[in-house]
C-alpha positions in Angstrom: 3.0 -31.9 12.7 2.3 -35.7 12.5 5.3 -37.3 11.0 4.5 -40.9 11.1 1.5 -40.9 8.4 4.0 -39.1 6.2 6.7 -41.5 6.7 4.3 -44.3 5.8 3.2 -42.6 2.6 6.9 -41.9 1.5 7.6 -45.7 2.1 4.7 -46.7 0.1 5.6 -44.3 -2.8 9.2 -45.5 -2.6 8.1 -49.2 -2.9 5.9 -48.3 -6.0 8.9 -46.7 -7.8 11.3 -49.5 -6.8 11.7 -52.9 -8.6 8.7 -54.9 -7.6 9.8 -57.2 -4.7 7.1 -59.8 -5.1 6.2 -62.2 -8.0 2.9 -63.3 -9.5 0.7 -64.7 -6.8 -2.2 -67.0 -6.5 -5.5 -67.1 -4.8 -7.2 -70.0 -3.1 -10.8 -70.0 -2.1 -12.7 -72.1 0.6 -16.1 -72.1 2.3 -18.1 -69.2 3.3 -16.1 -66.5 1.4 -12.8 -67.6 2.9 -9.9 -66.7 0.7 -6.0 -67.0 0.9 -3.6 -65.0 -1.3 -0.1 -66.2 -1.6 2.6 -63.8 -3.1 6.3 -65.0 -3.6 9.0 -62.8 -2.4 12.1 -62.1 -4.7 14.3 -63.8 -5.0 12.2 -66.9 -5.1 15.0 -69.2 -3.8 14.7 -67.9 -0.5 11.5 -69.6 0.2 9.7 -66.6 1.6 6.0 -65.5 0.6 3.4 -63.1 1.8 0.0 -64.6 2.8 -3.1 -62.6 3.2 -6.3 -64.3 4.8 -9.7 -63.0 4.4 -13.1 -64.2 5.7 -11.5 -66.6 8.2 -13.2 -64.9 11.2 -9.8 -64.8 13.1 -7.2 -62.2 14.1 -5.5 -62.9 10.8 -8.1 -61.4 8.5 -6.6 -58.4 6.6 -3.1 -59.1 7.6 -0.4 -59.6 4.9 1.9 -62.0 6.9 5.3 -63.1 6.0 5.8 -66.8 5.8 8.4 -69.2 5.2 7.9 -72.4 3.0 9.3 -75.6 3.8 8.9 -77.9 0.7 11.8 -80.4 1.8 9.4 -83.2 1.3 7.9 -83.8 -2.2 4.5 -84.7 -0.8 4.4 -82.2 2.2 4.7 -78.5 2.0 4.2 -76.3 5.2 3.8 -72.4 5.2 4.8 -71.2 8.7 5.0 -67.8 10.4 5.3 -66.6 14.0 2.2 -66.1 15.9 2.2 -64.7 19.5 5.8 -65.8 20.0 5.3 -69.4 18.7 5.9 -71.2 15.2 2.6 -71.7 13.7 1.9 -73.6 10.3 -1.0 -71.8 8.9 -1.2 -73.8 5.5 -0.3 -77.4 5.2 -0.2 -79.0 1.8 -0.5 -82.8 1.7 -0.5 -84.4 -1.8 -1.7 -81.2 -3.3 -4.5 -80.5 -0.8 -4.3 -77.1 1.0 -5.8 -77.0 4.5 -5.6 -74.2 7.0 -4.7 -74.1 10.8 -6.0 -70.7 12.1 -5.7 -69.6 15.7 -9.2 -69.4 17.3 -10.6 -72.2 14.9 -11.0 -75.8 15.7 -11.6 -76.9 12.0 -9.1 -77.1 9.3 -10.9 -75.7 6.2 -9.6 -76.6 2.7 -9.0 -74.0 0.1 -8.6 -74.7 -3.7 -7.0 -72.7 -6.4 -9.3 -70.0 -7.9 -8.5 -69.3 -11.6 -10.6 -66.0 -11.8 -9.4 -64.4 -8.7 -5.8 -65.3 -9.4 -6.1 -63.7 -13.0 -7.5 -60.5 -11.4 -5.0 -60.3 -8.7 -2.7 -57.1 -8.5 0.3 -57.8 -6.3 1.3 -54.1 -5.8 -1.6 -53.1 -3.3 -0.9 -56.5 -1.2 2.6 -55.3 -0.9 2.0 -51.9 0.0 -0.5 -53.2 2.8 2.2 -55.5 4.2 4.7 -52.5 4.2 2.2 -50.3 6.0 1.4 -53.1 8.7 5.1 -53.8 9.1 5.8 -49.9 9.6 2.8 -49.3 12.1 3.6 -52.3 14.3 0.6 -54.4 13.4 2.8 -57.4 12.3 5.1 -57.1 15.1 2.2 -57.3 17.6 0.9 -60.2 15.9 4.2 -62.1 16.0 5.0 -60.9 19.6 4.3 -63.1 22.7 1.3 -61.7 24.5 1.4 -63.4 28.0 -1.9 -61.9 29.1 -3.7 -63.1 25.9 -2.0 -66.6 26.3 -3.2 -67.1 29.8 -6.7 -66.0 28.9 -6.6 -68.5 26.0 -5.5 -71.3 28.3 -8.0 -70.4 30.9 -10.8 -70.6 28.4 -9.8 -73.9 27.3 -9.3 -75.1 30.9 -13.0 -73.9 31.6 -14.5 -76.6 29.1 -12.8 -79.3 31.2 -13.9 -77.6 34.5 -17.5 -77.5 33.1 -17.3 -81.2 32.2 -16.0 -82.0 35.6 -19.0 -80.1 37.4 -21.5 -81.8 35.1 -20.4 -85.2 35.9 -19.5 -84.8 39.5 -22.2 -82.6 40.7 -19.9 -79.8 42.1 -17.8 -77.1 40.5 -14.5 -76.3 42.4 -12.9 -73.1 42.6 -9.9 -73.3 40.1 -6.7 -71.6 40.9 -3.8 -71.7 38.3 -0.3 -70.6 39.5 0.5 -68.7 36.5 3.8 -67.4 38.0 5.2 -71.0 38.1 4.8 -71.1 34.4 7.3 -69.6 32.0 6.6 -67.9 28.7 7.9 -71.1 27.0 5.4 -73.2 28.9 2.5 -70.9 27.8 3.9 -71.1 24.1 4.7 -74.7 23.8 2.4 -76.5 26.2 -1.5 -77.2 26.3 -1.9 -75.8 30.0 -5.5 -77.1 29.7 -4.1 -80.6 29.3 -1.3 -80.3 31.8 -3.5 -78.7 34.5 -6.9 -80.2 33.4 -5.8 -83.9 33.1 -6.7 -84.6 36.8 -10.0 -82.8 36.5 -10.9 -84.9 33.4 -9.9 -88.1 35.0 -12.1 -87.1 38.0 -15.0 -86.6 35.5 -14.4 -90.0 34.2 -14.5 -91.4 37.6 -17.7 -89.6 38.5 -19.4 -90.8 35.3 -18.3 -94.5 36.2 -18.9 -94.7 39.8 -21.4 -93.4 42.4 -18.8 -94.0 45.0 -16.4 -91.6 43.0 -19.1 -89.0 42.5 -19.9 -88.7 46.1 -16.3 -88.7 47.4 -15.0 -86.4 44.8 -17.9 -83.9 45.2 -17.7 -84.0 49.0 -13.8 -83.7 49.1 -12.8 -81.4 46.3 -13.9 -77.7 46.7 -10.7 -76.0 45.4 -8.4 -77.2 42.6 -5.1 -75.6 42.2 -2.5 -76.3 39.8 1.2 -75.2 39.7 4.2 -76.3 37.4 6.9 -78.1 39.1 9.8 -80.6 38.6 7.6 -83.7 38.9 4.1 -84.9 39.2 2.4 -84.7 42.7 -1.2 -84.7 43.9 -1.9 -83.5 47.4 -5.3 -83.3 49.2 -5.2 -80.8 52.1 -8.7 -80.3 53.6 -10.8 -79.7 50.6 -8.0 -78.4 48.5 -6.8 -80.6 45.7 -3.2 -79.4 44.7 -1.8 -80.7 41.4 1.8 -80.1 40.5 2.4 -80.9 36.9 5.7 -81.0 35.0 6.8 -80.4 31.4 8.2 -84.1 31.6 4.8 -85.5 32.9 3.5 -88.6 31.3 0.5 -90.7 31.9 -1.2 -88.1 33.9 -4.5 -89.3 34.0 -3.4 -92.8 35.2 -1.4 -91.1 38.0 -4.3 -89.0 39.0 -6.7 -92.1 39.4 -4.2 -94.1 41.3 -3.3 -91.3 43.6 -7.1 -90.4 44.2 -8.1 -93.9 44.7 -5.6 -94.1 47.7 -6.1 -90.5 49.1 -10.0 -90.8 49.7 -10.1 -93.0 52.7 -13.1 -94.8 53.6 -15.7 -93.0 55.8 -18.8 -94.3 57.6 -20.9 -92.3 55.2 -19.4 -93.9 52.1 -18.1 -97.4 52.9 -20.5 -98.4 55.8 -20.0 -101.3 58.3 -20.5 -104.2 56.0 -17.5 -103.3 53.7 -15.3 -102.6 56.7 -16.2 -106.0 58.1 -15.2 -107.7 55.0 -11.5 -106.8 55.6 -11.4 -109.0 58.7 -12.8 -111.9 56.8 -10.4 -111.3 53.8 -7.7 -111.4 56.5 -8.8 -114.7 57.9 -7.0 -118.3 57.8 -6.9 -118.3 54.0 -4.8 -115.1 53.9 -6.2 -114.1 50.6 -7.9 -110.8 50.2 -10.8 -110.2 47.5 -10.2 -107.4 44.9 -11.9 -105.0 46.9 -9.6 -105.5 49.9 -10.8 -103.7 53.0 -12.9 -101.2 51.1 -10.9 -98.7 52.9 -10.1 -96.2 50.0 -12.0 -95.0 47.1 -10.3 -97.5 44.7 -11.3 -100.4 46.8 -14.9 -98.9 47.2 -15.3 -98.5 43.5 -14.3 -102.3 42.9 -16.9 -103.3 45.4 -19.5 -101.1 43.8 -18.9 -102.8 40.4 -18.8 -106.3 41.9 -22.0 -108.4 41.5 -23.1 -111.5 43.5 -25.4 -114.1 41.6 -27.2 -116.9 43.2 -29.6 -119.9 42.5 -31.4 -119.5 45.9 -29.7 -122.7 47.1 -26.5 -121.5 48.8 -24.6 -121.3 45.6 -23.1 -118.0 44.8 -20.9 -116.5 41.9 -19.1 -113.4 42.5 -18.4 -111.3 39.5 -15.7 -108.7 40.2 -13.7 -106.3 38.1 -10.0 -107.1 37.3 -7.2 -105.2 35.9 -5.7 -108.3 34.4 -8.7 -109.7 32.1 -11.6 -107.6 33.0 -13.2 -109.9 35.2 -12.3 -112.3 38.3 -14.9 -114.8 39.2 -15.3 -116.3 42.8 -17.5 -119.4 43.7 -18.8 -120.5 46.9 -21.5 -121.1 49.5 -21.7 -117.6 50.9 -19.3 -118.2 53.7 -16.2 -119.3 51.7 -15.4 -118.3 48.2 -12.8 -119.8 45.9 -11.1 -117.8 43.3 -11.9 -119.1 40.0 -8.6 -119.4 37.9 -8.2 -117.0 34.9 -8.2 -118.5 31.5 -5.6 -117.9 29.0 -5.0 -114.2 28.4 -6.8 -114.0 25.0 -10.2 -114.7 27.0 -11.6 -112.4 29.7 -12.0 -113.7 33.2 -15.7 -114.5 32.9 -14.8 -117.7 31.0 -13.0 -120.4 32.9 -11.5 -123.9 32.0 -14.2 -126.5 32.6 -13.0 -130.0 31.7 -16.0 -132.0 32.9 -18.8 -130.5 30.6 -18.3 -130.4 26.8 -19.9 -127.4 24.8 -20.0 -128.9 21.5 -21.7 -126.0 19.8 -18.8 -123.7 20.8 -16.0 -122.7 18.4 -13.3 -125.5 18.5 -10.5 -123.1 17.5 -10.7 -119.6 18.8 -7.2 -117.9 18.8 -5.8 -121.4 19.5 -8.3 -122.4 22.1 -10.9 -125.0 22.1 -13.8 -122.9 23.4 -15.9 -126.2 24.1 -13.7 -126.6 27.1 -14.6 -123.3 28.7 -17.6 -122.5 30.7 -19.0 -118.8 31.1 -20.6 -116.7 33.9 -22.5 -113.9 32.0 -23.4 -110.9 33.8 -25.1 -107.8 32.4 -25.4 -105.0 34.9 -27.6 -102.8 32.5 -30.1 -105.6 32.1 -29.8 -106.9 35.5 -29.1 -110.6 34.1 -27.0 -113.3 35.3 -26.3 -116.9 34.1 -23.7 -119.6 34.1 -23.0 -122.0 31.1 -21.6 -125.4 31.6 -21.3 -127.4 28.7 -24.7 -127.6 27.2 -26.4 -126.6 30.3 -27.4 -122.9 31.2 -28.6 -121.8 34.7 -30.2 -118.5 35.2 -29.3 -116.7 38.5 -30.6 -113.9 40.4 -28.5 -110.8 41.4 -28.4 -109.8 45.0 -29.4 -106.3 45.8 -26.5 -103.8 46.9 -27.2 -104.2 50.8 -27.4 -107.9 50.7 -24.4 -108.1 48.6 -22.3 -106.2 50.9 -23.5 -108.0 54.0 -22.9 -111.5 52.4 -19.4 -110.3 51.2 -18.6 -108.9 54.5 -18.9 -112.2 56.4 -17.3 -114.1 53.8 -13.7 -115.7 53.6 -11.8 -115.8 50.4 -9.3 -118.6 49.3 -7.0 -119.4 46.4 -8.3 -121.7 43.7 -9.5 -125.0 45.2 -8.4 -127.4 42.4 -4.6 -127.9 42.6 -3.9 -130.4 39.9 -3.5 -130.5 36.1 -3.3 -133.5 33.8 0.3 -134.3 32.6 0.3 -137.7 30.9 -2.0 -140.6 30.1 -1.4 -143.9 28.7 -2.9 -147.7 28.8 -1.9 -151.1 28.2 -3.7 -153.6 25.8 -6.0 -154.9 28.8 -7.5 -151.3 29.5 -5.2 -150.6 32.5 -4.6 -146.7 32.6 -1.6 -144.9 33.8 -2.3 -141.4 34.6 0.1 -138.7 35.9 -0.9 -135.3 37.0 1.0 -132.4 38.6 0.5 -129.2 40.5 -1.0 -126.4 38.5 1.1 -123.4 39.7 4.7 -122.6 38.9 5.7 -123.7 42.4 4.1 -126.9 42.2 4.5 -128.1 38.5 7.2 -130.6 39.4 5.0 -132.1 42.1 3.8 -135.4 40.2 1.4 -138.1 41.3 0.9 -141.4 39.5 -2.4 -143.3 39.2 -2.7 -147.0 37.9 -5.7 -149.1 37.2 -8.8 -149.6 35.3 -11.6 -146.9 34.8 -13.2 -146.1 38.1 -10.6 -148.2 39.9 -7.4 -146.3 39.6 -5.1 -146.3 42.6 -2.6 -143.6 43.5 0.8 -144.9 43.7 3.4 -144.2 46.5 6.3 -142.7 44.4 9.7 -142.2 46.0 11.3 -140.5 43.0 10.3 -138.5 39.8 13.0 -137.8 37.1 12.1 -135.4 34.3 14.5 -134.2 31.7 14.9 -133.7 27.9 14.7 -137.3 27.3 11.8 -138.2 29.1 10.5 -138.9 32.7 10.7 -141.8 35.2 8.3 -142.2 38.0 9.4 -144.8 40.7 7.3 -146.2 43.4 8.2 -146.8 46.8 9.2 -150.4 46.7 11.4 -149.5 43.6 9.9 -152.5 41.7 7.3 -150.4 39.8 8.4 -147.8 37.1 6.6 -145.8 34.6 8.8 -144.5 32.0 8.0 -141.8 29.3 10.5 -141.5 26.5 10.5 -138.5 24.0 11.3 -140.8 21.2 9.7 -144.3 22.3 6.4 -145.3 23.7 6.0 -145.2 27.4 6.7 -148.4 29.3 5.5 -149.9 32.6 8.3 -151.9 34.4 7.0 -154.2 37.3 9.3 -156.9 38.7 11.6 -156.8 35.8 8.7 -157.2 33.3 8.5 -154.4 30.7 5.1 -153.5 29.1 5.0 -151.2 26.2 2.0 -148.7 26.5 -0.1 -146.8 24.3 -0.2 -143.0 24.7 -3.7 -141.5 25.2 -3.2 -137.8 24.2 -4.7 -135.4 26.6 -5.0 -132.9 23.7 -4.6 -133.7 20.0 -6.0 -133.0 16.6 -8.1 -135.5 14.7 -6.2 -136.7 11.6 -9.3 -136.9 9.4 -11.1 -133.7 10.3 -8.3 -131.6 11.6 -10.5 -130.5 14.6 -9.1 -130.6 18.1 -9.8 -133.4 20.2 -9.1 -134.2 23.9 -9.7 -136.8 26.7 -10.4 -134.4 29.6 -13.9 -136.0 30.1 -12.4 -139.4 30.3 -9.9 -138.1 32.9 -12.3 -136.1 35.0 -15.5 -138.2 34.6 -14.6 -141.8 34.0 -11.1 -142.6 35.3 -12.3 -141.8 38.9 -9.2 -139.9 40.0 -11.2 -136.7 40.7 -14.6 -138.4 41.1 -16.7 -136.5 43.4 -13.9 -133.7 43.8 -15.2 -130.2 43.4 -13.0 -127.9 41.2 -14.0 -124.6 43.1 -15.9 -123.2 40.0 -19.7 -122.5 39.4 -20.0 -125.9 37.4 -19.7 -127.8 40.7 -23.3 -127.2 41.3 -25.0 -125.0 38.6 
């Protein structure tokens, strides 16, 4: 005799005779016939309810599942249960709006209270269905952790990442997941597709962004293996890329890219002789390597690939290289020697540079605290194949070198720090038009290296100083003989002392604000173009010649 059905019938009958353990319920309806029925359990203070889903297209359909209600926040209520061993919030209520989070569905459909269905609801059959499902093990199976089903779910999610990698990189590696290294808690609590798939997804991005990366990755990665360990590690052995992830792993994508850029060394097929030769030039007398270094690994080759060289055809070349600091790093030179162009303040990208000799009166005088009229620009558009330089009101269109010519040129060249080493510090004049100008080094190491020039416009002479004092009260610049002193005071006008005679000077502000218009004003063109201090001196940027 089959005893189990009989026991279920007895249980259901007993339930019918006992006091009803559920209260009046509510029915909510959503799109495409989706319904949710909620029955409060007694006593209601326990926060227990039964929830029946229908029309969801998931494994929850037809089940009457016990839930716990968390209404600790007046604006947030969560209906949670246990699904495959993990806590799962199936219904989230935010400001009175009910939305569902159902296993197997990526959307979060909303449901709304249904008056007619609620009025017709009969709680007893639903409770009987719950009792039957509890007795026959249906609900227990739904709540129990199913390792096989979980690995299959993770595998399916990971496959989408693998397919994206294959499409972008032109190769589909064999994927091996070391499931034995992952605990049940790992499978319940982590997105294995993310923890194992992050390197694949980052490689996909690299392939989409770079021909060099696409070729290197497609040629080198035939098998991808993932295991769970104590810390992140990426190893390339032969054609197998083994990724060790960790529960504590962070910034996995950045770690992957940094590791891969170093692991894929240069080969004759990918780098070529020109890129290798550039390393010798980079390590020449100047001691400064370009952003692509020796083009000896994938990261450096990708930088070289993204670098453009523009020319006017008259031995004037602008190098536009990618930069982690401010997007772009410019170099300028004659094709044999390139000087790094100093980066502008951090609010600007590196394709702009400070240019005191040419004034662009049409530009914004106050952009995030900067007077853009003092900045020149090198504009490069890889997609449109256009390149130009704007210096003040002048614009020069340039030609972009083809890849082979670019590599050959860069391979033979040397690279140096910025050519111009000075920066204006102080400017004043007397009543007869004699100017007193102090400049200083433009690096943190040289900013206390002062020079003093004295004389009329176009005839200023460098003074041989023996001492320079700078403190909170002012500055004193003393010449070799000791009889000439230029004194700037924080409280009083600057003075020029010669042979005991003291002359009060008028400050000529390097940068200031017009009292009437409120616009920034400056005297950079006076300093660089008229005083004669830097006359004929190149600054090492494209505006020297273009």
